[in-house]
C-alpha positions in Angstrom: -8.5 14.2 6.9 -10.0 16.6 9.1 -10.5 18.7 5.6 -12.3 15.6 4.3 -14.2 15.6 7.5 -15.5 19.0 7.5 -16.2 18.5 4.3 -18.6 15.6 4.9 -19.8 17.3 8.0 -20.6 20.7 6.0 -22.5 18.4 2.8 -23.8 15.7 4.4 -26.0 15.0 7.9 -23.1 12.0 9.0 -21.7 12.9 11.9 -18.3 14.0 12.2 -15.7 16.0 15.3 -16.5 19.3 15.8 -13.0 20.2 15.2 -13.7 19.0 11.8 -16.7 21.4 11.5 -14.7 24.6 12.7 -12.4 23.7 9.3 -12.6 26.8 7.3 -14.9 26.0 4.0 -12.0 27.4 1.4 -9.7 24.4 3.2 -12.5 21.8 2.5 -13.6 22.6 -0.8 -11.4 20.1 -3.0 -12.6 17.5 -0.7 -16.7 18.4 -2.0 -15.7 15.3 -5.0 -14.7 12.9 -2.4 -17.6 13.5 0.0 -19.6 12.6 -3.5 -18.2 9.4 -3.8 -19.1 8.9 -0.3 -22.7 9.7 -0.8 -22.7 8.0 -4.2 -21.4 5.0 -2.3 -24.3 4.8 -0.3 -26.9 5.2 -2.7 -25.7 2.5 -4.9 -25.3 0.3 -2.1 -29.3 1.0 -1.3 -30.1 0.5 -4.8 -28.1 -2.8 -5.6 -29.8 -4.4 -1.9 -33.1 -3.0 -3.1 -32.6 -4.6 -6.6 -32.7 -8.1 -5.0 -36.2 -8.3 -3.8 -37.5 -5.1 -5.9 -37.8 -4.4 -9.6 -35.0 -1.2 -10.9 -37.5 1.8 -10.6 -38.7 1.8 -6.9 -34.8 0.8 -6.2 -33.7 3.7 -7.7 -36.9 5.8 -6.1 -35.7 4.4 -2.7 -32.0 5.4 -3.1 -32.7 9.2 -4.3 -34.7 9.4 -1.1 -31.6 7.9 1.0 -29.3 10.1 -0.9 -31.4 13.5 0.2 -31.8 12.0 3.7 -28.1 11.6 3.7 -27.5 15.1 2.4 -30.5 16.8 4.7 -31.9 17.4 0.8 -28.8 20.0 0.9 -28.4 20.4 -2.7 -31.9 20.4 -3.7 -32.8 23.3 -1.3 -30.1 25.1 -3.4 -32.0 23.7 -6.4 -35.4 25.3 -5.4 -34.1 28.6 -3.9 -32.3 28.8 -7.0 -35.2 28.4 -9.6 -37.1 30.6 -7.7 -35.4 33.8 -7.2 -33.8 33.8 -10.8 -37.7 32.5 -12.4 -39.2 35.3 -10.1 -36.8 37.7 -9.5 -36.3 41.3 -12.2 -33.4 42.6 -10.2 -30.2 41.6 -8.3 -31.9 42.2 -5.2 -34.9 40.6 -6.1 -33.2 37.6 -7.0 -31.3 37.2 -3.5 -34.6 38.7 -1.8 -36.5 35.2 -3.1 -33.5 32.9 -2.3 -33.4 33.7 1.3 -37.3 33.1 1.6 -37.6 29.9 3.3 -40.9 29.5 1.7 -40.7 26.9 -1.6 -42.2 28.9 -4.7 -44.2 27.4 -8.2 -40.6 28.0 -9.7 -38.7 25.8 -6.8 -41.5 23.4 -6.7 -41.3 23.1 -10.7 -37.5 22.5 -10.8 -38.0 20.3 -7.7 -40.3 17.4 -9.7 -38.7 17.9 -13.2 -35.2 17.4 -11.7 -36.2 14.3 -9.7 -38.6 12.9 -12.1 -35.6 13.3 -15.0 -33.2 11.7 -12.4 -35.0 8.6 -11.6 -36.4 8.6 -15.0 -32.8 8.1 -16.5 -31.2 6.0 -14.2 -33.8 3.4 -15.0 -32.9 3.5 -18.8 -29.6 2.8 -18.1 -28.5 -0.5 -17.8 -29.0 -2.0 -14.6 -25.2 -3.5 -14.4 -24.0 0.4 -14.8 -26.8 2.0 -12.3 -24.7 1.9 -9.1 -21.5 3.0 -10.6 -23.4 6.3 -12.6 -24.5 7.1 -9.2 -21.0 7.3 -8.1 -19.9 9.1 -11.0 -22.4 11.6 -10.9 -22.7 12.4 -7.0 -18.6 13.0 -7.6 -18.5 14.6 -10.5 -21.6 17.0 -10.2 -19.9 18.4 -6.7 -17.1 19.0 -8.5 -18.9 21.1 -10.9 -20.4 22.9 -8.5 -16.7 23.6 -6.7 -15.3 25.5 -9.9 -17.7 28.3 -9.7 -15.9 29.6 -6.3 -12.4 29.5 -8.5 -14.2 31.3 -11.7 -17.0 33.4 -10.6 -17.3 35.9 -7.0 -19.1 35.0 -3.9 -22.2 37.7 -3.7 -22.2 38.4 -0.2 -25.4 38.2 1.5 -26.4 35.7 4.5 -26.3 32.5 2.7 -25.3 29.2 3.3 -21.9 29.3 1.7 -20.3 32.7 3.3 -17.0 31.0 4.1 -16.1 30.7 0.2 -16.3 33.6 -0.4 -12.5 33.9 -1.4 -12.5 30.8 -3.0 -10.1 27.8 -3.7 -6.8 27.9 -5.2 -5.8 26.3 -8.5 -4.3 23.2 -6.9 -7.1 22.8 -4.5 -9.4 22.8 -8.0 -6.8 20.0 -9.6 -7.3 17.8 -6.4 -10.9 18.0 -6.8 -10.7 17.7 -10.0 -8.8 14.4 -10.0 -10.8 13.2 -7.3 -14.2 13.7 -9.2 -12.6 11.9 -12.6 -11.7 8.5 -10.9 -15.0 6.9 -10.7 -15.4 7.9 -14.5 -12.1 5.5 -15.5 -14.8 2.6 -15.3 -17.1 4.0 -18.2 -16.3 3.8 -22.4 -14.5 6.7 -23.7 -17.4 7.6 -25.3 -19.4 8.3 -22.1 -16.6 10.5 -21.3 -16.9 12.3 -24.6 -20.8 13.1 -24.7 -20.6 13.6 -20.5 -17.8 16.1 -20.6 -19.2 17.8 -23.7 -22.4 18.3 -22.5 -21.4 18.6 -18.7 -19.1 21.5 -20.0 -21.6 23.2 -22.2 -24.1 23.6 -19.6 -21.8 24.6 -17.2 -20.3 27.4 -19.5 -24.6 28.6 -19.6 -25.1 28.5 -16.0 -22.3 30.6 -15.4 -23.2 33.0 -18.0 -26.7 33.5 -16.5 -25.7 34.0 -12.7 -22.7 36.5 -13.8 -25.3 38.8 -16.1 -27.9 38.1 -13.5 -26.2 38.9 -9.9 -22.6 38.6 -10.7 -21.4 35.6 -9.2 -22.6 32.7 -7.2 -24.1 32.1 -4.2 -24.5 28.7 -2.0 -27.7 28.0 -3.4 -26.3 28.3 -7.3 -24.0 25.4 -6.2 -26.5 23.1 -5.3 -28.7 24.2 -8.1 -25.4 23.5 -10.3 -24.9 20.2 -8.3 -28.3 18.7 -9.1 -28.5 20.0 -12.9 -25.0 18.5 -13.5 -25.9 15.1 -11.9 -28.8 14.4 -14.0 -26.7 16.1 -17.1 -24.4 13.0 -16.6 -26.9 10.6 -16.0 -28.2 11.8 -19.2 -24.9 11.4 -21.2 -24.7 7.7 -19.7 -28.2 7.0 -20.7 -27.8 8.3 -24.0 -24.6 6.5 -24.9 -26.1 2.7 -24.4 -29.5 3.9 -25.8 -27.5 4.8 -29.4 -25.2 2.1 -28.9 
């Protein structure tokens, strides 16, 4: 329980006991998808309540805003920093230096606008009865994919947000994280499973290849970027199935 609470305190602004916050992130990483389920349930509840008095689109925007508040924009910040670093840096040193800069550049601003717009517009095209569970599953699976990089890639040592994860996670932890992340997917048709797994795996392989050749591994910011992109890719997968079916 302390490891789960440690993950919850690290990835969100939800208050947890101080003794949980001192847990090493290597021990808590397997519960990152569980934190995704918690965040997903919160934003899904906001959407369901808002949709009682508002149309679908503003309800989705409200739920997205609440999700950013709950997490403190943690992953969005990683997306912005990663886009600035990878877009503006030519060498490994340049990329890491730009990522550490607290200012938001043109690449980061563009990435945030495009990803948030795509996230909201895609969710709006999913049948309303499937939006809530899509939010829960999207938040869970995206945090699992981000966690996988701590197993397959080495940590690039600089003063980033995720230095305690430098040693990565074990195969058992990765399996636990996978099981937790896949639970919400059980509700979806098998076609959604295939579309989402194929598309997310392809994207994950490309991200892994690019960060390996650009800087040699992962940083906390890059994990945030992968979470955001995976979440959007999952919504796109769900949307595509209902569009073609």
